[in-house]
N, C-alpha and C positions, 0 to 999 in steps of 0.2 A: 356317710358325706357331712359337710356343716350345713348348721342350720341356718335360714335367712337373719334371723336379728344376730347370730354370731357375727356374719360376712358384714354387716352393716355395723358391727362396735369395732369389727376391728379395721376396717377403713377412716373410721373416724380421726380427724387430724392429730388428738392427742392420745392414741390408743398405746399403749403399752404391755408389755410380755407380764408384768405383774399384777396387773388391774385385779383379775379373779385368781392370785394365787396363792396358795399356805406356805407359811412358814411350818417346816417340820422340826422336834427337837427330841432327844431323848431317846426311848427305845422306837426301834420300828419292825415289827416283828423281832425275827431272830438278828437282826442290826441293831447295833448302838452306833445312834448318829452321832460324828464327831464335830464337821463342818461344813459348811455351803462353800463348795468348790466350784459354782459358776451357775450361768442359765444358758439353756437353747432353745428360744419359743418357748412352747410351753413348759418345759420341762427342766427340772433343774435338777443338779448333779451334786451328791453330798459324798463326801469322806464318809467312811464308815467300818466297823469290826463285825465280822462275823462269829456271834460269839460259838456256833456252836463248834467251828473248827478253827476260830482264835487266830483268823488272817486279815489282814486289812484288804479291803475291796471299795469299790466304788458303785454308787448307787444312782441311776439314773429315774426320777421319779417323775410321774404327771402331775404337777401340784394345782393345774389349772383346772377346777371343777369340771368346767362345761366340754362336752365332748370327748368324755373321757373315754366311750367304746372303742371309736374310729382312732383314736391316738393311741389306745392301749393296741391296735393291731397293727402301729407303726413299730413299738419296740417286740411284738412278734416277729415280723418280717427285718429288722436288726439284727435279730438272736441268731434266727435260721440264716439269714447271709455272713454273718461276719463267723459262723460255726463251718464254713466252707473255706475258709481262708485259713491261712499259717504263715503266719509275717511277724517279726518281730516289734514292726512299728504299727501293727493293726491290735487296736484292744481286746483282745479274747471276751467274749460273753459266756457266764456260768450258766445263768437262772434269769425266767423271765415269771412274773408271776404278780399274783394282786395281794393288797394287805389293807383290812380294811376299806374296799372300795377304791384302795389307790393303787395303778400300776405301777410296776418299777421293774427296770432290769439292771440284772449284778454283774459287774465289769470286774475285769482286775484292776487293783488298785493301779492309780497313775500319778505319777509324782508330777510338780508342776502345776501347771494352771491353763483354763480354756485359752486361745489365742483370742478369742473377742473379749476376757479381761484384761488380756495384756492391750489393745489394742485401745482399750478407754483411756491410757497414759500414752498415747500420741504414736507415730510412725514409727517404726524400727529403723535401723542402720540399713542401708541398702545392702551392701554385702550379707548380711544376715541373713534380711528378706531374700535374697538369692538361695543361699545356703538352705533353708526350710524348705522354698519351695522345690528345688533340689529333690529333699531328700520325700518330699510328696509325691513329685514326679515318680521316684522309684519304687514306691509304696503300691502307688494307683496301676502302676507297669505289671505289678505281680498280680493286683486283680483282674487285669483286663484279661489277661493272660488265662485267669481261672474264669474268663467269660462275665467278672462281673462289673457290673456299672455301679460306682456310685449315688451320680444326680440328682445330689444335693450339696456339694462342695460351700463349705460356710466357714467363717473363725470359732462358730460353736461346736463344731465338729473335730476341729485341731486341737490337741494338747502341744505345748511346750514345755520341757521338762528343765529343770536347774543347768545341766549341759549343752542345752541348745538341742535338742534332740523332739524331734515330733512323735506325737502318737494318733493313729486316723481312728476316727469310730464315724456313726451315723450312717452306717450302709442300710440296704436296703429300705431308703424311703426317697426314691427317684420322683422328680416334680414334673409331675403334665398341667400343662395351662388349666385343661378341661376339669379336671377334678383337685386341683389345689385347694388344700383346705387355708383360708386367706388367713383365720387367727392364727395359724402355726408359724405363719408363714414372714410375720410382721416385721422379727427382728433380722432376718437374713434374703427379704426379697429383692435388694439390692444387687446379690451376687449370682442370680439364676440369668443363663442362657438365653438370649432372644427366642429360639425354639422352645424353651419350657415359657414364656412370657407370651405366648399366640402367636410369634411369625412362624414362617416355614420353614422347615426342617425335621429331622427327627433325632430323640434323644438318644444319644450316642457315645462313644468313646472320647468324641471331638467337645462333648458336654462337658465332659470332666475336666478338657483341655480349657475352657473356658472357666471354668470355676478355677483351675487354679492360677489363671491369669486376674480372676477378681479378687481373690486371695492376695496375689503379689501388690496389687494396684492398693488393696487395704494396707497392707504393712510398709508400702513406701509411704503411703498419703495421710493414712489415720482414717480412711472412709470408704465406703463401697464403691464401685466403678458408676452405681445410681443410686438416685435419692431424689425422695420428693414426699409429701404429706402422708399419700395413703400408698395402699397397698395398689391399687389400681391405678394411680398415677404413677409410680412407679414401673410397674408393666409396660405403660405406654411410653413411658421414656425408653425403657429396653428396645422397643418392638421401634421407636422412633432411632436407635441407633447413636444415640448424643451418648459420647463417649470422648474425653479428652487425655491429652498422656499425663503422666505423674508429673512430670518435668513442669508440667506448668501449675500445679499447685505446692510442689515442693522443688525449688529451683537445684536444689542439693542433688538430685537424681539423674543420673547418667544418658545417655543418648542410647547407650545397649538395651537398658532396660526399656527404654520407651519401647524401644525396637519390638523387646521381648513381649511386652505387656499388648503392644499393640497388635503383634502376630497372633497372641492367646484370646483377645477380645474381638477379633473378626467377626463380624455379623453372619458371613458365610463361614459354614463349618469345617467346609471342604478347603478354605485356607488357613484354618488354624493350625500350621504344621501339617497339612495333607491328612490323608485318611488313611495311611498305612503308616503303622507304627507312629503317630502322631510326641508320644510322650517321650521316644527316645530321640525326637529332632528337637523337642523342648531341652530336655536332660544337657543334651550338647552344647546347645546355646549357650544354658548357665553355666556349665562347666566351661564354657571357653572364656564367660564373663567371668568368672570365680579365679579364674586363671591369668588376668590381665588381657587375653586376646581381645580384637573385637570383634564384633559381629557383623555379619553379612545381613544386610536384609534385603527379601525380596517380595518388598511392601508397595504392592500397586499404588498405595495412596501419595502419590508424590509431593501434595502439599504439605502433608504429616511430615515427610522425611525432611524436606525444605525447612520447616520451620524447627526441628529437632538440630537439624545442621547447624541452623542461623543462632539459636541460640547457645549451643554447645562454641560455637566460634563467633559471639558477639561481639568480642574486642577486635579481633582483625579484619571482623566488616566493617566494624563502626569506623576501621582507620582506611580500608579502602573507599567506605564512601566518603570520606573527606577530600580522600586525593583525588576521587571522581568529581565531586565539585569543583574542586582546586584546577584541576589539569583539562580532564577528561570534558567536562561539562563544556567550557567554554569553547574548546575547540568543535566538540558536536554543534554550537548554538553557530560559530560561524561557519560549519562546514553547511550549517541549513540555509543561513542566511546566502552563501554563494550560489547555493544550488538554485534558491528562490529569484536571485538576481539575474542569472541566468536563462531561467525560465519566464521573466518578464521579459528580457529582450529577446527572446526568439520571438515573442509573440508582437505582430505587426499590429495589432490591434486593443494594445493595452493603454490604460490610462496616461498624461502627462504624467500627472504626480507617481505612478511607479516608478517610471523611465526614472525620473529625478532622484527615487530614493537609489535605484540600482547605480546610477549617476556617482552618487556621493558615496557609497558604497566601494566601487570601486576608484573610487579619486583616492581614499584613504588605506585601501591596498596598494595601490601604486607608489604611495608614497613609503608605506611597509617595505615594498616588493621594488625597486623601479627598476629592475633588472628583468622583473615577470614580464615574459610578453603575454599570456592569459591577462593579466590586468591591463595593459596598453589596447589588449584586444577588447576587453569589455568594457573599460572607459570608450575605449572611440565609436562603438556601436552603438553606448547609453546618450553620447552624444548626438549620434547620428537621428536617434529617436527622438531625442529634444530637440530637434532642427537644425543643429549646429554642426551644417554639414562641412565646412572648412575646417572647423576645427578636429573633427573626427579626421579629416584627410591627412594632417597633420600628425597624429599619431600612430597611424600603419605603413609600412613600406608601398610605394607606390607602383604602379605598370605601365609598359607602353606597348605598342606594337611595333614590331620588327619582320622584317623579310630573312626566313633561314637561309644558312648559309647554304652558296653551291646548291641551291635549289630554287623552286620556283618561284620568281619575284613577287607575282601576283598573288601567292599565297601570305599571309600574315599570320603571325605565333605569337602568343603576350608573352613579353619578357617580363618576368618578375624583380623588383629591385628591394633587397632586404634579408635578413638571414632566415633560413629556414629551422624549424623547430615542430614540434607536436601541434601545433595549432596552425599550422602553414595555411592547411585547406582552410577552416573556419577564416583565416585572417585574407584569404581569396577572395572569399565569398564576400566578407564584410568590405574589402575591398573595391568587388564589383558593385557592391547595391550603392557605395558613397560615387562610384563612378556614374552611377545612374541618374541618381539626382545633380552631378555634376553635366550632366547632358553626355556623356562618354558613352551614345548608345553601340556603335561599331564595336568597342570594346569589352563589353558587357555580352553583346550577341558572340563576340567571337571566344570568350573566355566558358560561355555556358553552353553553345554549340557549335565551337569548334573543333580542327583535328585534335588536338591536345587539350578538350574541355575539362575545366575541373570535377573530379569524381568525389563526390562526397562520401563520407566516413559514418561519423558521429549523429546522433537524433538532431542536433544545433543544426549541423551541417546539410541536412535533408530540407530541415525548414528555411535555414536560410533561401538554399537553393531552388526549394519551389516559391521563394517570395520573389527572387530575383527573376525567375522565367515570367511571371505574373507582371510585376512592373514592366520588363522589359517589355510586354507583349502591350500595356493599358496605352490608350490612347493618348493619353495625355503626354508621356514619355515620348511615343514615336511621332507627335506633332512638333515636339521640343527638338526632338534630333533632327526633323526634316529642316524645321526654322535655322538650325546651327549649319545646315548646308550637309550632312550625314549621307553620303550617297548610300550606305547599306541597308540606314533607315528608310532610304527614297524606293529603294530597290524591293525592301519585305512592303513597304505601303503600296507599294504599285499591285501586289499580291493582293491584295483585301481592298473593300468596297471601304468609300471614305465615310467619315464622321463628321457631323457638322463643323466641329471644332477642326479639322484637317481641312474642309472645305474651306471655310473662314481664313486660314492662314496661307491658302494657296492664293485667295484673293487678294490677301496683302502683299504675297511675293511678287505677283502678275502688277500693283499698283506700284512698287516701289521702282523707284528712279536709279538708285545705287548698287543694288545689286543683279547684273547681271546673268549671270550665273545661276541665281537661285531663280530669277523670273523665268528659263529656261527649265529649270529642275519643274518649278510648279507646273507649266506647260505641259510636260510631259509626261507629268505623273497623270494629270487629267485626262492624257490618252488612253492610260492604261484603264481609269476607274469606268469610261462609258457612260451608259445613261445614267450613272448612279450618280453623277457629278453634275446633274443639269442645274442646279441651283448656282452653278459656278456660271452659267451661262452669258448674263448680263455682263458680269468683268471680263469676260473672253474678248467680247465683242468690243468692248471699248479699248481693246489694245492690238486690234487690227489697225488702226491708222496713229499708232503711236511712233512717234520720231525720236524717243531717247536712243543715243547710241548704245551699245551691249559689248563689254568688252570682254572677250570669254578666253579662260585661261586654263585648256587642257590639259589632263592628269594622264600617268598610263593607263586608266581603267575609266576615260570619260564615256558615257554611252550616250549624253547629253550633244557633246561636240561631234561624236561618230553619227549621230543619226541627222544633226542639223547641218554639218561638214564643213561651214564657212563664218567668218565673223561678220555680220552686218545688220544691221535694221529691216531690211526687208524678210531675211529670213528668222527674225522672232515673228514678225508677222506670219512669215510661210506656219510656222511652227504651230502659233494660237491659232491657226485656221484649221490646220489638222487635230487640232486639241476640241475645235469647235465640232468637226465633222465626226469626232467618236462621240463626244458629248450628245448630241441632238444633229441628225444629217439633216434635220430641216431649219437648223439655224438661220439662213439666209431670207424666210419667208416673215423673221421679227420685224418689228419698228426697228429697232437698236441695227439690225443689221443695214435697214435702208436708208437710216438717217447717216450711213458711215461711207459712202458713196463718193463725196466731194473729199474727205479725207484720205480714200485711198487713190481717188485719181490724182489728190495731191504730189501724195507718197512715192506714186509710180514715177510722176516726172520728179521728184526729187533725188532720183537714182539715176540719172541718164548719165553719170559716170562710172557705173560700177558694171567692170566687164563679169565679172564671175557670182554675179545675181541676177543670169538673163532666168535660170529656173524660176529663181524666186518671183520675177516681174512676173513672169507669165503667169505664174500661179495665183497672182494679184490678180491680173487681166481676166483671168480663167472666172474667180470669186467673183469679182465685179459685172461677169457676163452672167455670173447667178443668181446675184442681189436684182441686177436692174438689167436688162438685155438691150436697154436704150441708153446707157449710161454715157455712150460718146456722142448722143444728141444733148448732155448740158452742157452751159455753158461752161463749168468747171473745166471740162474736156476741150473746149475750145478755145479756152485761155492759155491753155498749154500746147497749141498747135505746133507752134514756134520749136518747141523744145523736141516734139514727136520729128519733124521736119530735118532737125539738126542730127539725128543720132544715124541716117543714112550717111551723110556729108562726112561726118567723122569716124565712119566705120566701126561706130559703136551700137550694139543692138540691131543689126539692121532688119534682122526677119521679124522681132517684136513691130521697131519701130515703122516697119513696111507695114505691117498687118493690122496698127493701130490708124496711119494715115489712110490706109483703104476704107476703114469703117468710117473717118470724117468725111472722108468724099462721098461716100456713099450717103451719108446724111443729109449734105448741099445739094445731093441729085433729086432725093423726094421733096425738099423744100421747092 
């Protein structure tokens, strides 16, 4: 094991292999040293001649003075392992020994130079690097077949001959994090696999695959995959899996070599070309690359693959990007604005500013596409939202209510005017919404609830449909429809309790002198509302003595005319009385009712020539009896005595006239 002071010195930022190294010259035992061929950590390679056998050899000498005993053991293990292998690309070992305290290893003579020395001059050509690694993979495959793991692949253990052939040495020096000699690793720690740097994993065949990837990376870039100021910091970088593609350092490196390096340097051993015969698969990829065929990557790192693809096709991607910016992006932006405008218009609670922006967009779109129904529809809805109802109505087709042919004439259907297209349903709903603002309650109600009601399809159709239904039932819309004399709205209102706005509107109708039919509709509605319409009671009492003529124009479905039956002022009073009874049966006890006796008496006398008003006159007489049983004793009744006496002589209303006269005579007898 290394001593603590040596570990601290090896981790110093400026530590170098040669700090404690000795240069050897001349004779070294029975060897004649010729020149220094290179260095590998604490070891130096010398070309020499073995004098006794007169042959060239290569000496691997431990020239660093410290830790000589431990490192001498590395030489012995290398010799033992190398003697188990027999391959032309593996350097044979002849002898291991010590001369004057300096351990050495005698190997066969090697032509060329260590790869570490060659990399001092920069990266190698890509094809040469791939060919050398392919040879190394073949060599290591032989070692693996013999059960031997190299475990410390590095440029210092690889020799390159003048004919671009490799020779491999350095076996038997498997590196483990717990027992690592940090001083010996200073020059090649960046080539170790994560499982050798303290990460999870077992040192095995895939460790050599990682080492081959690290050597390929170094040949392509001129530097190891991991490099830091100290050995410990480099170990930390390896454990953190900080790697980059060779092409990001040297741009001329192709995508295929990026893929091969990435698979070899994968942090997970199982993903380095698999667990079964990984070197065979690596050799296959290298051979495909050297023959000009593409490498199929199964690298799960999609980001890395996309980056490599982008770098390889950067000009084409740049051109596509410019086309995208010039053509596609404006179209996408317009589509985004289009969807945003419809989203705003579909929202009934957006701000006026948002509606105006949508209106501006559809105005420009309609100028560009004058025949586009969607543009006209969007502009119509935008103007409706902004409060320009009539402008909106002019932009889209209208509709009308008509009786279906050869069918029930009382059943009305919507007839649409205009061309049909993909936006027909939306157009109908927008037109219904416009019709509601125009007071066309009956048409809207038929479109939404009738036999042939609109069936929404799109999301915006559903939102408009729900909005129209909500507005259709709003009190303000119902009040407006009843005010305009819409019979369907009146029927619907009769089924619901009245609001304050509805009662106020009915009071206005009752007081109107020019709208006879509307006055009758108001009285009829109040009979349906019952006691809920009590606030309208004073206005009803005021109408009992009203003498305004009523001109009825019955229609085919006129429930008011069917109920009242005749055209007369007296029947209007009768209708009001029935409404009063429905609102409050005790209305006759009110002061307003007491004050109307004289007016009612005058009204009865004024109807002396109306033959078909008998029932109405009798109703008034009955009401007068309810209000004041002694109304016949009033001066107003006596003032009309001649009118009562004239009825039987003319044959008009004889029963009623006789009844009134009898009551007048009874009054005189009491007096």
